[in-house]
N, C-alpha and C positions, 0 to 999 in steps of 0.2 A: 507553662502549657504552653506546649508545642503548638503552633495554628498552621493550617492546611489550608492551601486556598487553591477552587477549580477556579480554574479563570478560560472559556469556553465562550467566545463568542458561537458558536454552531453549539448549546447547550445539551449537555446529556437527557438522556430523556427523566423523569422524576422517579421511578423507581428505581435508575441505576443512583441519582443523586443521595436515593435513600439510602440505599446499602453501602455508600462511600460515605454518608454520615455514620453508619454504624458501627463500622470500624473503625472511624476514628477516634469516635465517642468513648468507643469500646475498651481505647487504647487511652484513656483522659487526655486525649487532643480536639483540639476546638476546629470547628469547619467553618470557612467561608466561602461566599459564593461572587462571585465576577460574571453572570451570564447578559448576551448577546452585547455585549458593549461594543461601541461606534467610534470611540476614538483610542488613542494610545495613552491619550494620556489619564485614561480611567485606568487604565493595568498598570503605566506606569506609580498611580496613586496606592494602587489593590495591594501590591506586591510589597510595598516599603516596609508591612510589618511582619509579614508571613516567612516562617520555617521550610515550606515547602511549596510546590506546584506540582497543579494535578492540569497538562493540557488536553486538547485534541490537535487540531491543526494550525492554532495561534501561532503566531510568530514571539520568539525568545532570543532578542538580539543580544549584544553587547549594553545598548542603553537600557534596557529593560531589567538586565544583570546586574550592572550598575544602581539601580533603582534601589535594586533586592538584597538589602543588606546584610540580612541575617538568614534569607534561602540557603539552606544546606543543597536540597536536592527538588530536579524539576524531571518529573513523570511523562511522558507522552503518552496516553492511552491508545496505543495500537502499536503497530513495528515502524514502521519509517520514523524517521528522525530531524530530515535535513530541515526542518523551519525551528531548529534551535543553534545557536553558534555554540559549537562542541569550543572553538578553541576558546573562546569569551568564560565560558561557563568552568572552564579547568583552571582558565589563569582568575577567576575570581574563588576558586575552591567550593565550586557547585557541584555535584554528583550529578548526571543525566543518566535516566534508562528509559527505554520502553518494556511495551507489555508485549512479547513474540508470543506468537500465536493464540491470542485471544478472537481476532479479526479474521484469523485464517480460513477459518468453513462458511461466512459470510463472502466474504473475498471470494471464493472458487466457485460456489454456486453461481456467484454475478457470471462470473466465466462463463458459465455455462447457457445462463440466461443470453447473454450477446453472440452466442457462439451457435445457440438453434437461431435467434433472431436473424445471424451470416448468412449461415447455410440456406436460410428458407425466404431469402431476397428481401429479407426486412419484413416480411409477410406483406408483397405485394401484390400476391394474388397467383404469382406466375410459380410456373414449377421449381423446385429446389431440389438440396440433397439430402441422403442422410449421415448422420456420424459414424454409423456401424462399419468398423472394416477401415473406416481414415486413420490415417497417421497423425497424433498428435506429438507436437514437440513443445516441451515443457524447459523454459530459461532460466533457470535455478530451482534448487529443489529445497527449496526451506518449508517452514509448515504450510505457505498456501501453496507451492508447489505437490508436496505432499498427500495435501485432500483436494489437487485439480487430478491428483494420477486415480487418488482413491474414487471420484464420479466417475470419471472415463470411463473405469472398469465395467460400470453397469451400464454404458453405451454400446461398449463391445468393441473399445477404440484400440487399434496397435501404438502403445506409447513409448515414448523418448525423450532423455531429457538432457541436458548438459549443465553441471555445476561445479565451476572450477576447485571449489573448497567441500564440494561432502565426494567422500571416497564412492569409487564405483560399487564396493561392494554395499553397501548404505541404500544405493539406488537401486539396482538390479535385487536386493531382498524384497521388494514391491514389486517384483514382474514387470518393470519400467525398462527398458534397453539403458545403459550410457553409452552417449558418446563423444568423441575426443574435442569435439570443439563446436562452435556457435556455429560455425560453417557447416558442419557437418549436419548438425541441429537444421540448417535452415534448411539445405538440400536435398533431406530426406525425407522433411515432413509439409505436409498440406498444409493444415492448420499447425501454428506457432502462440503459444502465451505467454508473455513475457514478465516475469518476477525477481528482476535485478533491481537492486537499488539505484538512485543515483549518484555514483564516486565518479570521482577524475577520471578513472576510467572505462567505465560504464555511459559518460555523457553522449549524448549523440553518435552513440555506438551502432545503432540500430538504423541503418543506414540503406542507399538504394543499392549498392553492389551486395549485399548482405543475403538481401529482401530479395532479388533479382535471381537468386539460386533455388525459388520456391518449387517445387510444382505448378502446374496448371490449377488455376481455382482454389490459389490461397486465401488464409485469412490470417491474419493478425490480432492477435487480441491484448491490448495494454490496459491494465488493472494496477500499472506498477507505478509509474514516472514518467510526466513530460518528458523531461530532461533528457530520457535514454534513447528520445528517437529525434533521428537527425532530419529535421521538417524539410529540408529541399531536397533529401533523399525523398521520403516520403510522398511528395508532389511529383516528383518524377516518376515516384513508380505506380502510384494511378494515374498519371496522364499514359506512361510506355505501355502498360500494362492490365489491358480492361478485361482482366479475370479478377484481378487481386483485388479484395477486401483490406479494409482499416478498422477497426471496432475499438472505440477506444472507453473508459472509464474517465480520461484526464482531457480536460479540450485544450485543443491545439491550438497554438499560435494565432494560428491562421484556420479559427475553426470556421468563421459565415465565409472563406472564401473555398476551402474546402466542401464545407456542405451543399452549398450550390452548386460546385462545378461534377463534382462527385457523387452527385445523389444517387443513391442505391446502393452504395458501395465504400462510402464515406460515413461514419455514424461515433457521436462522443456523448456521455449522458450529459446535460445541463450543470452537475456539479460530482464531484467525488462522490460514487457511491457506494464504493467497497464493502464499508464498517459501517452504512449505515441501516442495519438490522437493531430487531429490541435488544435481542441476544446479544450481538457485539458489544451495543452501547453501555448495556449494563455489566459485561465481562469486564471488557476493558477498564472501566470505571474502577470497578471492585480490585482488580488486581491491581492497578495503580496503587489504588489507598494503602493495600496491605504490602504492599513494598514499601510503600513509604514508612510507614510500622514497623516494619523489618528491619528498615533500613535506620533510624531515628533509634530504635530500641536494640537492636543487636551488631549493626554495623554492617549489616547483607548487602553486599555490591553484586549481588550474584547480575544484575539484566543494565549494569552501567554499560554505555559505549563511549562514554570519553575515557 
């Protein structure tokens, strides 16, 4: 009997675990739980007899993979997967998958919670400005980007997007204007929402030169990854552009310094909140379980990322 391990420092909701268990047991598989663990040794012990692992933001590195002698598949319940060592997984013959799209609406809704907060001066009682008619730039037009565009239409915003890997026609069919570069996106839009992954190409790519091209009263919203932001450039931007605001779902490495020095123009959530809804929690967990069952029973590698 194949054994699926849920290894989550930040546990799934009970209803999500119930759904995952139903998927596993209906396929004749065993489900084990490791929740709120406090030491890596607990994870190393738990993976020893697992055939599959479901994680959230948990770190699956070479040491964990070397300990997981039976594991054939690791599924990250969510879109990002930079917490898994893909090279080590491949070397160990382990398939790594994510669950794209399951958290996308939750993240997109958070973008607008943050955006209204920023446009209204962090609710400080002073006069702010409306989103209607403002130019919103979407950097990367994947599942989250498309949901951001859908919601933005309800605010009657003027929409632009840049994605080097998405055809222009796929963007423009959604009544979103496609631009030729990130530079053009930042030059054009008062607001830019970041949805790029953290890769060798994108890390540190959101720098002072790029952000300083933005029109007056600019806001950058980051619900993607901390690593895509050039933090020295961000500090310079906040220093030199008093009209600029940065609102993030990922704490900066210099969060305390920025929050103290640029109160009212810098904000970060206490921890990453994009996927923290009951619906996203359930959707991503159950999708992960279904992908594992499909892989073990049928060899389906549709969402493989390594």
